[in-house]
PyMOL CGO cylinders between C-alpha atoms (Angstrom):
from pymol import cmd
from pymol.cgo import CYLINDER

trace = [
    CYLINDER, -71.00, 22.87, -4.17, -70.30, 26.33, -5.90, 0.3, 1, 1, 1, 1, 1, 1,
    CYLINDER, -70.30, 26.33, -5.90, -66.70, 25.85, -5.26, 0.3, 1, 1, 1, 1, 1, 1,
    CYLINDER, -66.70, 25.85, -5.26, -66.22, 21.99, -6.76, 0.3, 1, 1, 1, 1, 1, 1,
    CYLINDER, -66.22, 21.99, -6.76, -65.21, 22.18, -10.76, 0.3, 1, 1, 1, 1, 1, 1,
    CYLINDER, -65.21, 22.18, -10.76, -67.22, 18.61, -11.25, 0.3, 1, 1, 1, 1, 1, 1,
    CYLINDER, -67.22, 18.61, -11.25, -70.81, 19.44, -10.07, 0.3, 1, 1, 1, 1, 1, 1,
    CYLINDER, -70.81, 19.44, -10.07, -72.50, 18.37, -13.49, 0.3, 1, 1, 1, 1, 1, 1,
    CYLINDER, -72.50, 18.37, -13.49, -70.55, 14.97, -13.01, 0.3, 1, 1, 1, 1, 1, 1,
    CYLINDER, -70.55, 14.97, -13.01, -71.78, 14.89, -9.37, 0.3, 1, 1, 1, 1, 1, 1,
    CYLINDER, -71.78, 14.89, -9.37, -75.58, 15.60, -10.51, 0.3, 1, 1, 1, 1, 1, 1,
    CYLINDER, -75.58, 15.60, -10.51, -75.47, 13.10, -13.02, 0.3, 1, 1, 1, 1, 1, 1,
    CYLINDER, -75.47, 13.10, -13.02, -74.19, 10.53, -10.93, 0.3, 1, 1, 1, 1, 1, 1,
    CYLINDER, -74.19, 10.53, -10.93, -76.46, 11.04, -8.30, 0.3, 1, 1, 1, 1, 1, 1,
    CYLINDER, -76.46, 11.04, -8.30, -79.29, 11.34, -10.42, 0.3, 1, 1, 1, 1, 1, 1,
    CYLINDER, -79.29, 11.34, -10.42, -79.06, 8.19, -12.14, 0.3, 1, 1, 1, 1, 1, 1,
    CYLINDER, -79.06, 8.19, -12.14, -77.98, 6.20, -9.05, 0.3, 1, 1, 1, 1, 1, 1,
    CYLINDER, -77.98, 6.20, -9.05, -81.15, 7.26, -7.51, 0.3, 1, 1, 1, 1, 1, 1,
    CYLINDER, -81.15, 7.26, -7.51, -83.28, 6.39, -10.69, 0.3, 1, 1, 1, 1, 1, 1,
    CYLINDER, -83.28, 6.39, -10.69, -81.70, 3.51, -10.97, 0.3, 1, 1, 1, 1, 1, 1,
    CYLINDER, -81.70, 3.51, -10.97, -82.64, 2.41, -7.20, 0.3, 1, 1, 1, 1, 1, 1,
    CYLINDER, -82.64, 2.41, -7.20, -85.74, 3.36, -7.66, 0.3, 1, 1, 1, 1, 1, 1,
    CYLINDER, -85.74, 3.36, -7.66, -86.57, 1.74, -10.58, 0.3, 1, 1, 1, 1, 1, 1,
    CYLINDER, -86.57, 1.74, -10.58, -85.04, -1.51, -8.89, 0.3, 1, 1, 1, 1, 1, 1,
    CYLINDER, -85.04, -1.51, -8.89, -87.43, -1.00, -5.98, 0.3, 1, 1, 1, 1, 1, 1,
    CYLINDER, -87.43, -1.00, -5.98, -90.18, -0.80, -8.07, 0.3, 1, 1, 1, 1, 1, 1,
    CYLINDER, -90.18, -0.80, -8.07, -89.58, -3.71, -9.87, 0.3, 1, 1, 1, 1, 1, 1,
    CYLINDER, -89.58, -3.71, -9.87, -89.95, -1.39, -12.95, 0.3, 1, 1, 1, 1, 1, 1,
    CYLINDER, -89.95, -1.39, -12.95, -89.24, -2.74, -16.59, 0.3, 1, 1, 1, 1, 1, 1,
    CYLINDER, -89.24, -2.74, -16.59, -87.95, 0.41, -18.02, 0.3, 1, 1, 1, 1, 1, 1,
    CYLINDER, -87.95, 0.41, -18.02, -84.43, -0.13, -19.59, 0.3, 1, 1, 1, 1, 1, 1,
    CYLINDER, -84.43, -0.13, -19.59, -81.84, 2.38, -18.90, 0.3, 1, 1, 1, 1, 1, 1,
    CYLINDER, -81.84, 2.38, -18.90, -79.29, 3.54, -21.42, 0.3, 1, 1, 1, 1, 1, 1,
    CYLINDER, -79.29, 3.54, -21.42, -76.60, 6.07, -22.38, 0.3, 1, 1, 1, 1, 1, 1,
    CYLINDER, -76.60, 6.07, -22.38, -75.94, 7.73, -25.83, 0.3, 1, 1, 1, 1, 1, 1,
    CYLINDER, -75.94, 7.73, -25.83, -73.20, 9.52, -27.25, 0.3, 1, 1, 1, 1, 1, 1,
    CYLINDER, -73.20, 9.52, -27.25, -72.17, 9.99, -30.87, 0.3, 1, 1, 1, 1, 1, 1,
    CYLINDER, -72.17, 9.99, -30.87, -68.44, 9.67, -32.15, 0.3, 1, 1, 1, 1, 1, 1,
    CYLINDER, -68.44, 9.67, -32.15, -68.84, 14.00, -32.53, 0.3, 1, 1, 1, 1, 1, 1,
    CYLINDER, -68.84, 14.00, -32.53, -69.41, 13.80, -28.79, 0.3, 1, 1, 1, 1, 1, 1,
    CYLINDER, -69.41, 13.80, -28.79, -73.22, 14.73, -28.74, 0.3, 1, 1, 1, 1, 1, 1,
    CYLINDER, -73.22, 14.73, -28.74, -74.71, 13.01, -25.99, 0.3, 1, 1, 1, 1, 1, 1,
    CYLINDER, -74.71, 13.01, -25.99, -78.26, 12.54, -24.07, 0.3, 1, 1, 1, 1, 1, 1,
    CYLINDER, -78.26, 12.54, -24.07, -77.25, 11.98, -20.08, 0.3, 1, 1, 1, 1, 1, 1,
    CYLINDER, -77.25, 11.98, -20.08, -79.90, 9.00, -19.92, 0.3, 1, 1, 1, 1, 1, 1,
    CYLINDER, -79.90, 9.00, -19.92, -82.49, 7.52, -22.10, 0.3, 1, 1, 1, 1, 1, 1,
    CYLINDER, -82.49, 7.52, -22.10, -85.19, 4.76, -20.33, 0.3, 1, 1, 1, 1, 1, 1,
    CYLINDER, -85.19, 4.76, -20.33, -86.92, 2.67, -22.77, 0.3, 1, 1, 1, 1, 1, 1,
    CYLINDER, -86.92, 2.67, -22.77, -90.03, 0.90, -21.96, 0.3, 1, 1, 1, 1, 1, 1,
    CYLINDER, -90.03, 0.90, -21.96, -92.37, -0.61, -24.16, 0.3, 1, 1, 1, 1, 1, 1,
    CYLINDER, -92.37, -0.61, -24.16, -90.55, 0.32, -27.32, 0.3, 1, 1, 1, 1, 1, 1,
    CYLINDER, -90.55, 0.32, -27.32, -90.93, 4.30, -26.28, 0.3, 1, 1, 1, 1, 1, 1,
    CYLINDER, -90.93, 4.30, -26.28, -88.07, 6.12, -25.08, 0.3, 1, 1, 1, 1, 1, 1,
    CYLINDER, -88.07, 6.12, -25.08, -87.29, 9.42, -22.88, 0.3, 1, 1, 1, 1, 1, 1,
    CYLINDER, -87.29, 9.42, -22.88, -84.64, 11.27, -23.41, 0.3, 1, 1, 1, 1, 1, 1,
    CYLINDER, -84.64, 11.27, -23.41, -83.56, 13.22, -19.99, 0.3, 1, 1, 1, 1, 1, 1,
    CYLINDER, -83.56, 13.22, -19.99, -80.99, 15.93, -19.48, 0.3, 1, 1, 1, 1, 1, 1,
    CYLINDER, -80.99, 15.93, -19.48, -79.31, 16.73, -16.29, 0.3, 1, 1, 1, 1, 1, 1,
    CYLINDER, -79.31, 16.73, -16.29, -78.62, 20.09, -15.27, 0.3, 1, 1, 1, 1, 1, 1,
    CYLINDER, -78.62, 20.09, -15.27, -77.36, 21.24, -12.31, 0.3, 1, 1, 1, 1, 1, 1,
    CYLINDER, -77.36, 21.24, -12.31, -78.26, 25.13, -13.15, 0.3, 1, 1, 1, 1, 1, 1,
    CYLINDER, -78.26, 25.13, -13.15, -82.38, 25.56, -13.65, 0.3, 1, 1, 1, 1, 1, 1,
    CYLINDER, -82.38, 25.56, -13.65, -80.95, 28.22, -16.15, 0.3, 1, 1, 1, 1, 1, 1,
    CYLINDER, -80.95, 28.22, -16.15, -78.65, 26.49, -18.37, 0.3, 1, 1, 1, 1, 1, 1,
    CYLINDER, -78.65, 26.49, -18.37, -79.60, 26.33, -22.31, 0.3, 1, 1, 1, 1, 1, 1,
    CYLINDER, -79.60, 26.33, -22.31, -80.82, 22.71, -22.87, 0.3, 1, 1, 1, 1, 1, 1,
    CYLINDER, -80.82, 22.71, -22.87, -80.47, 21.65, -26.66, 0.3, 1, 1, 1, 1, 1, 1,
    CYLINDER, -80.47, 21.65, -26.66, -81.37, 17.89, -27.42, 0.3, 1, 1, 1, 1, 1, 1,
    CYLINDER, -81.37, 17.89, -27.42, -79.17, 16.42, -30.38, 0.3, 1, 1, 1, 1, 1, 1,
    CYLINDER, -79.17, 16.42, -30.38, -81.74, 16.68, -33.21, 0.3, 1, 1, 1, 1, 1, 1,
    CYLINDER, -81.74, 16.68, -33.21, -79.60, 13.19, -34.41, 0.3, 1, 1, 1, 1, 1, 1,
    CYLINDER, -79.60, 13.19, -34.41, -80.75, 11.68, -31.47, 0.3, 1, 1, 1, 1, 1, 1,
    CYLINDER, -80.75, 11.68, -31.47, -84.58, 13.06, -31.42, 0.3, 1, 1, 1, 1, 1, 1,
    CYLINDER, -84.58, 13.06, -31.42, -85.11, 12.75, -34.98, 0.3, 1, 1, 1, 1, 1, 1,
    CYLINDER, -85.11, 12.75, -34.98, -83.78, 9.30, -35.34, 0.3, 1, 1, 1, 1, 1, 1,
    CYLINDER, -83.78, 9.30, -35.34, -85.86, 7.68, -32.21, 0.3, 1, 1, 1, 1, 1, 1,
    CYLINDER, -85.86, 7.68, -32.21, -88.73, 10.64, -31.62, 0.3, 1, 1, 1, 1, 1, 1,
    CYLINDER, -88.73, 10.64, -31.62, -88.16, 10.51, -28.05, 0.3, 1, 1, 1, 1, 1, 1,
    CYLINDER, -88.16, 10.51, -28.05, -90.02, 12.63, -25.03, 0.3, 1, 1, 1, 1, 1, 1,
    CYLINDER, -90.02, 12.63, -25.03, -87.24, 15.01, -24.09, 0.3, 1, 1, 1, 1, 1, 1,
    CYLINDER, -87.24, 15.01, -24.09, -87.13, 16.15, -20.42, 0.3, 1, 1, 1, 1, 1, 1,
    CYLINDER, -87.13, 16.15, -20.42, -85.06, 18.23, -18.40, 0.3, 1, 1, 1, 1, 1, 1,
    CYLINDER, -85.06, 18.23, -18.40, -84.35, 17.28, -14.72, 0.3, 1, 1, 1, 1, 1, 1,
    CYLINDER, -84.35, 17.28, -14.72, -82.65, 19.64, -12.33, 0.3, 1, 1, 1, 1, 1, 1,
    CYLINDER, -82.65, 19.64, -12.33, -83.03, 20.88, -8.89, 0.3, 1, 1, 1, 1, 1, 1,
    CYLINDER, -83.03, 20.88, -8.89, -86.41, 22.19, -9.18, 0.3, 1, 1, 1, 1, 1, 1,
    CYLINDER, -86.41, 22.19, -9.18, -87.69, 19.12, -10.18, 0.3, 1, 1, 1, 1, 1, 1,
    CYLINDER, -87.69, 19.12, -10.18, -85.30, 16.09, -9.36, 0.3, 1, 1, 1, 1, 1, 1,
    CYLINDER, -85.30, 16.09, -9.36, -87.80, 14.73, -6.71, 0.3, 1, 1, 1, 1, 1, 1,
    CYLINDER, -87.80, 14.73, -6.71, -90.52, 13.71, -9.30, 0.3, 1, 1, 1, 1, 1, 1,
    CYLINDER, -90.52, 13.71, -9.30, -87.92, 12.04, -11.38, 0.3, 1, 1, 1, 1, 1, 1,
    CYLINDER, -87.92, 12.04, -11.38, -86.16, 10.02, -8.40, 0.3, 1, 1, 1, 1, 1, 1,
    CYLINDER, -86.16, 10.02, -8.40, -89.15, 9.15, -7.17, 0.3, 1, 1, 1, 1, 1, 1,
    CYLINDER, -89.15, 9.15, -7.17, -91.83, 8.75, -10.05, 0.3, 1, 1, 1, 1, 1, 1,
    CYLINDER, -91.83, 8.75, -10.05, -92.05, 5.93, -12.38, 0.3, 1, 1, 1, 1, 1, 1,
    CYLINDER, -92.05, 5.93, -12.38, -93.41, 7.59, -15.20, 0.3, 1, 1, 1, 1, 1, 1,
    CYLINDER, -93.41, 7.59, -15.20, -92.83, 11.22, -14.67, 0.3, 1, 1, 1, 1, 1, 1,
]
cmd.load_cgo(trace, "trace")
């Protein structure tokens, strides 16, 4: 993986696909979204359940600094979580992580 230029994209794709599979298997009611502004601010993955939003940022490098866009957090008052190599199993396998 260290030699790949697209490791971030591969990581995001893996996490979203595995999360969606688990939500489907569990017949979860979460709805999933992606969020981006015209100014290129983005949230990697958003889930909504019973009117409550959880925003997820995916980082391959656990030491990487994460900033959730204030535009999103102020408007939607979401719970914000970072998913990395150290905690991804909980994200993939848990309904209400």
